[in-house]
Each structure stands twice: as C-alpha cells, then as structure tokens.
Steps between C-alpha positions, in 0.01 A plus 500: 500500500840507333613805297463306176149385576405849616642649172296253295189588699552870468574494128192277437286740709636805305444330169145419589429844617652656183329274255245655281130423579203475293197700623166331442216722422217238534221599724455291826308170485171518331294411796576736776283395796433849590378587143330202347368170622485159322159592333643815359324743743713797534535709808654837581850388638589626849768764544515569125558871571810409687626220282408585144636749257303823420430528133304826490168687550227554254251792547151459353361827402183626651197494264403867521722685756871571507723232650472128551227278623731209568862429559651154425831402663650190347754246647689217352656198689868520553707440201222584255653831382838345429344210305273742299791725411716199395228334282225754442248271662392385846600149576248242603421525875531881499245653729384852451285678773308824416354711793205691388423826704221741479681841466427861614591801320574837654662834421851522645789744463632284205161493318212266490620176657342155540618243753388155616249511767303167562613147387208348293685170443766301320534363160747197490649331186728206480689422172407143381579427130456124571117536585568318832133545615284420192187423709525832695319783315737757643804363297563559129669690231821437688404641834296423821267794576317608814346803674477531868293747698677704768467311824488154336849428343443119511171484312463616151173648364593417153336192338613499146811692370346549151196671655646677800866574399588485135317798359718738687803346370413478124707817419802323646444173318824554287713529822367175652188668657725740716527862462880482517546850344392657823762330720845682493695236675429262203685735252860410430 
C-alpha cells in the first residue's frame, strides 16, 4: 500500500471512529424464542439472572408478625432501563421477570430482618401495545402476563390475565400496570 493510499485509509478509519453515533433504546425483537413462542406462550427466559438488569426488590409485609412474608426480586431485559429513562415507558418487547420468594424473618444484630428463603415461582410480563396475540387470554392491556410455579419455568399456571394477574396490578394502572415507583434504576 502506498503512503497516499495508507493516509486515505487511516483518515477514513479515524473519521468513522470519531463520528457521533445514535444509540437506540428499542428493546430486542418482540418474539425472543426463549421468552415467547408463536402462540404467545411466555416462558421464564434461561440465564435471565446473568443477562438481565436488576430493577429492585419488593418486600410484602407479613399479615400479623413483624417482617415480610414474601420478597419479590425483579429483572428487566437488557436495555430496558435506558429506554424507560429516556421515554418514561417500556418499549414493546420489553420482558420483565419477577422472582417470588417465601421469606423468613429473624432477630439479628441490626434488628428484625427478613430475607428470601424459598423460590415460589416467577411472574413474567412482556410489553405488547400492538395486541400481537388477541386470541391468547394471557395477553391484553398492553402486556403478556404469566405465572410459573417454581420448578416449572416453561409451563404457566395462568389461564386468563384478567382473572389471574390484573387485580394485583390495578393500583399501578396509571404507570402502565407496573409499580415503577419501587425501582430505583428507573429514576433519572
């Protein structure tokens, strides 16, 4: 390569590397094979704990005693936090995974403390404003909804999101059915 051709090549390479880029905040493709099939059946995605972003933990208070009866750890697919912080909404295709644990409470040096003990199952939601699966009773109100018992991450026990899922999310209807106020990473 002559010096002139090399200089042109090097300057082109430097200009390309220095050019401003536009970052896309769209969630990955709507139909992730690990998360949803063609009929709209959701599944707990493998390796979500390693690959997804941690949103936060909810503690569900015990009915009578001190402490919590459940702990809910919530994860979002990669890019979801950045997209939400940019627009205030989760984009179509966003997948959320909530682990539900039975918790135990004990007295410790710091006080009465609850911690996760036994996995009870997962709750999985996929954002879908286009109503991509109108004949599937687990899709509606902008989301796909499914509960999975521990030990069975590929088979939901939910049959109808309106009956099985929606009632717990009514207080969060104004924030697109998601309790976004409990997730510190979503705050700007």
